[in-house]
N, C-alpha and C positions, 0 to 999 in steps of 0.2 A: 504494500500500500504506500503510494507516494505521500510523504509528510513534509511539507514545505515550511521553512522558517522565513517569514517576511521581516524586512529590515534586520537583516542578519549581521554577520560580523563586519564591522566597518573596514573600509579599505586600508586604513592605517594600522589595523590590528590583524592583518592577514598573516597568520602564522600557522604552522602545522599543529601546534598545541591547541590553538583556539578551534580549529576545524575538528580536531579529534574530540575536544570537549563537547562540541555540538553533536557530533556523530554519536557520542555516548548516550545522548538523550533519546535516540531512535529517530532523529530527524534525518531524512534521506536527501532532501533538496533544499537549496538555499537561494535567497534572492536579496541582493544588495545593489544599489545603483553605484557604479564605479566612476571615478572622475575622468578616466580615459581608457583606451583600449589596452595600453600596457599594464595598467593596474588590473584590468579584467583578466589579462593573460596570467599575471602572477597569481591571482586568486584561483583561476582554473587549475593551474599547476599544483597549487597547494591543496585544493579540494580533492584532486585526483589521488594524491598521496594519502588522504584521510578517508577516501571512499565515499565522498559526497558529490552530488551533481549540482550544477549551478545554472540558473537562468541568466543568460547574458543580458547585461544592461550597462551601456556606456553611451556617451554622446555620439560616437562614430556610427552606432547602429542606425541612427536616424539620418545622419548627414550622408553616410556612405554605406547604405545597407548591404549592397552586393559584396563589396570588398571586405566589410567587417564580418559578414556571414562566412565568406570563404576562409577568412583567417581562423575562425573558431569552429567551423562545422565538423571538423574531423577530430576535435579534441575529445578525449574520452570522458571528460567531466561536463561537457556541454549537454544540458537537458532541453533547452529551448531559448526563446528570445522574447524579451519583455518589450511591450509596446507602450502602454500607458495605464494609469490607474483611474478608475471611476469616470469614464468619459460620458458625456451626454450624446444624444443622437446627432447633434450638429457636427460632431467629430467623426462620425462613422465612415463617411465617404473617404476622408483622408486616411483613416486607419486601415480601411479596406485596401487601398492602393499600396500602403506600406507593407501590409501583411502579404499581399500578392507578390511584391518584389522579393521579400524574404523567402517565401515558399517556392518561388521560381528558381532560386539558387539552392535552397536546402529544404526539402519537404520531409526529411526524415526526423527532424526535431520540431516540436510544436512552437507556435507563436502563443504568447500568453498575455492576457489582459484581464483585469478584474472589474466587474460591474457593480453598480450601486445597489443598495438595498431598497426594500419597499418603503422605508420611512423617509427616503429622499422625496422631495416634493415633485409634482409633475412639472413644475417650472424648472427644477434642477435637471430632471430627466429629459426635458424637451420632447415629451411623448404624451399620447392620449391616455395611456394607462401603463402600469408597470409591465403587464404582459406584452403590450405593444413595444415597449422599450427593449425587452429581452428578445422578442421575435425579430424586430428590425435589426438588432445587432447581429443576430445569427445570419440574417439574409444579406447584410451589407458588409460584414467583416468576416472573411472566411477563415476562421480558426478551427483547430482540430479538437479543442475542448472549451468548455464554458466555465467561468468562475464568478462568484459573487461573494460579497461580505455582508454580514448582518450580525451586529453585536447586541444580543437580546437581553443581557443581564444588566438592569439599571437599578442600582441600590439592591434591594432584596426582592425585586419583582422581575417578571419576564415581559418583554414587549408584547403587546397583544397581537401584532402582525407577524411574529417570528415564523410560526408554522405555515401561515399563508404564503410567506416568501418562499419557504421550502417547497410548498405545493406547486406554486407557479413555476419556479425555476426548474425543479426536477421534471415537471411536465413538459416544459419547452425543450429541455435537453433531450428528453425521450423522443419528442416529435422530430427533433433535428437529427436524432441518431448519434448524439455525441455524449461523451462522459462529462460530468460536472464535478468541480471541486468547490469546497466550502470551508468556512473558517470557525475557529474558536478564538476568542480574545485571550491574550496571555499577558497583556501589559495594562495596568490601571491608568485611567485618565478620566476626569470628570465627564459625564456622571457615572462612569463605569468603575466598579470596585476592584480591589486587588483580587485576582482570580483565585478561587480555591478549586480543589479537585472535583467537587460536585458540579460546580458551574461549567467547568471544561468538559467533564464527562457528558453532561446534558447536551452540550453543543455538538461534541464529536459523535456521540452515539445517535443523536437525532439526525445529523448529517448522513451517517451511515445507514440509518433506517430508511431514509429517503433515497438511497442508492448512490450517494457520493462515491466517486472513485479516486479522489485525492483529498487530503486534509491539509489545512494550513493554520499556522499560528501568527497572529498579529499582536505583538512583535516578538522577536527572539531577544534582540539587544534593545535595551530601553533607549528610545530616541532622546536626543539632547533637548535643550530648552526650545520651546515652541510658543509663539505668541497666542496660539489658539487652544493648545492642549497641554495640561500639566502631566506629561507622561512620567510614570514612576513604577517601580517594582515589577519590571519585566523579568523573564528568566535570568538574564544578565543585567545587573543594575547599571546605573549611571557611572558607578566607580569601576565598572568592568569585572565585578565579582558576582558569583552566583547568589541568587536569592532562593527562598524556599519554593518559589514558583518553578525554578529549574528542576527541582526534585519531583514536583507534582507533574510537570510535563513528561519527565522521564518515566514515572510510574504509569501514566495514562498511555504513553506510546508503547510501553511494554505490553499492556493489555491489548491495544489495537493490533500490534504485530502478531500476537498469539492468535488473534481472531481473523487474520487475513483470509483464511480458507472460507470463512463465512461471507465476507463482504467484497473482496476484490473479485471483480467479474460478475457480481450478482446482478440479477434483474429484479426489479420491484414488481411483485404481483398485486399487492394492495398495501395501502397505508390508511389505517383508521385510528380513531381516538376514543378513549373511555373518559368518564368523568361526568359529574352532574352538569357541568358546562364544558364545552369543548372549544378549542381555539378558533378564532374567526377564519373562514376560508377552508376549513377542514371537514372531514366526513366522520360521523359517529360510527362506532363498531355496532352494526345492527345484525350481522350474520357472522357466526364463528367460522374460522377457516376449517377445512377438512382436517380430521384427526384431533380437533379440539372440542371437548365436550362441555367445558365450562371455562369462562375467563371473566373474572370480576376484580375490580380494584377499588381501593378506598382513597379518600383524599382528593388531591387535584386531578389525578387521572394519569393515563399512560398513552404513549404512542405504541400502536400495535402494527408491526410491519411484517408482511409475508414476502420472503425473498426466495428466488430460485437461483441456485448456483450449480451449474452442471446437472448432475442427477439428483442433487440434494435440495430439499425444501426446508427453509428455516423460518422460525417465528422469533421475532425480536420485539421485546417489550421494554420500553424506556420509561422510567419514572419522570414525568414532566415537572416535578417539583425538585428544585435544587436546595430547598431548606429542610424538608421533612421526608422521612421514610414513607413508603407506600406498601400497604398490604396487598398481595396478589393471591387470589384464590383461583387455582387452575387445575383442570382435570384433562388428561390427554389419553390417547390410545396407548395400550401397553408397550407398543413398539417405539414410542417416542424416546429420544435421547436428549440429554442436557449438555450444552457446550459450556464448559467452565472457563473462567477468565484466563487460564493458562493454555487454552485451546484443546484440552483433553475432552474426550467424549465419554459420558457415563449414562447408564439408564436413568431416565427421568424419574422412574419409580423409586429410586433410592432416596428421593427428596420428598418432603411433606407436600401436600397439595396446597398448603398455605405458607407463603414465603414473605419475608420482609425485604423489600428492595430499597437499597440505600439511595439517598438523594441524588438525582440525576443519573443513576446507574441503569444498567441494562441486564436483563435475563434473556438467555438465548436457548432455543430448543431446535432440534432437528426432527422433522416429521416425515412420516412415510407417505 
């Protein structure tokens, strides 16, 4: 499973030790804007030695795309090419031409661009609706994958449009026949709190339940002073030292890596929600999946996702509450298996039909 660090190791901190430190968290891909192509080259060489892939980003990529792509396309650490962050529709034509020039030179590596969330205004999107924004992007900018950010944890509450964003984006990606990547916030800035494990689990497991094929953290290295955002307490702090978030990201990535066989390459069969009230833009669980005899939750409710991966069918249940545990009452066919956090597979019958699911956490079953 690709796991990308946004705003990663700064150019002036390009050392093998720093890249190995990032690799140890389970991060596989890194994105930093470099000041020039020579700095990009040094970073690629260093990342290769550490076993990390980079998304190429330097001024020359826009000024001289063909020459810059030719310089880096055969480097073992090259993953793709960065275009721009959070564009509106007025930039799509220009970005489409840029992407075509890159892909005409190298179509083996992806072009990458990250789209705005649903809480951006229609004026900011320059579109009739959020779905229109995503659809027009896919039509006008020919990229191999789609990506968006949405940071749902505000204080101790979840943005009401978070799951609607996942519904729309995953649906548009499916219609386009392209994989999509999504985020978890890993660096605090007002109004977003210091991330804890439950918050990040909720975001990453919700992304995966909706079929995400790549995961991203914003950010890895805490950005410096910014007039608009008081960034603090990222995995690597302003002083260049690890924070407790570094360890939490490492723990979560270990879980995700162990569950790669469930999520990587999976196709979404359905996503439904339980609870007395369900998030806007989502569908309630009205009919149980095959092999499921009973599924009830207490509290806020759950995401209930049915995935197909090869010959295997999985049931993923995510606690939508990052503050409190959720009681899950579930009855399955005797053949059902449970997928544990270390990736091991055991008979579901070994466990009680009543389970307590930790805040933001997921329970996963394999069904016949």
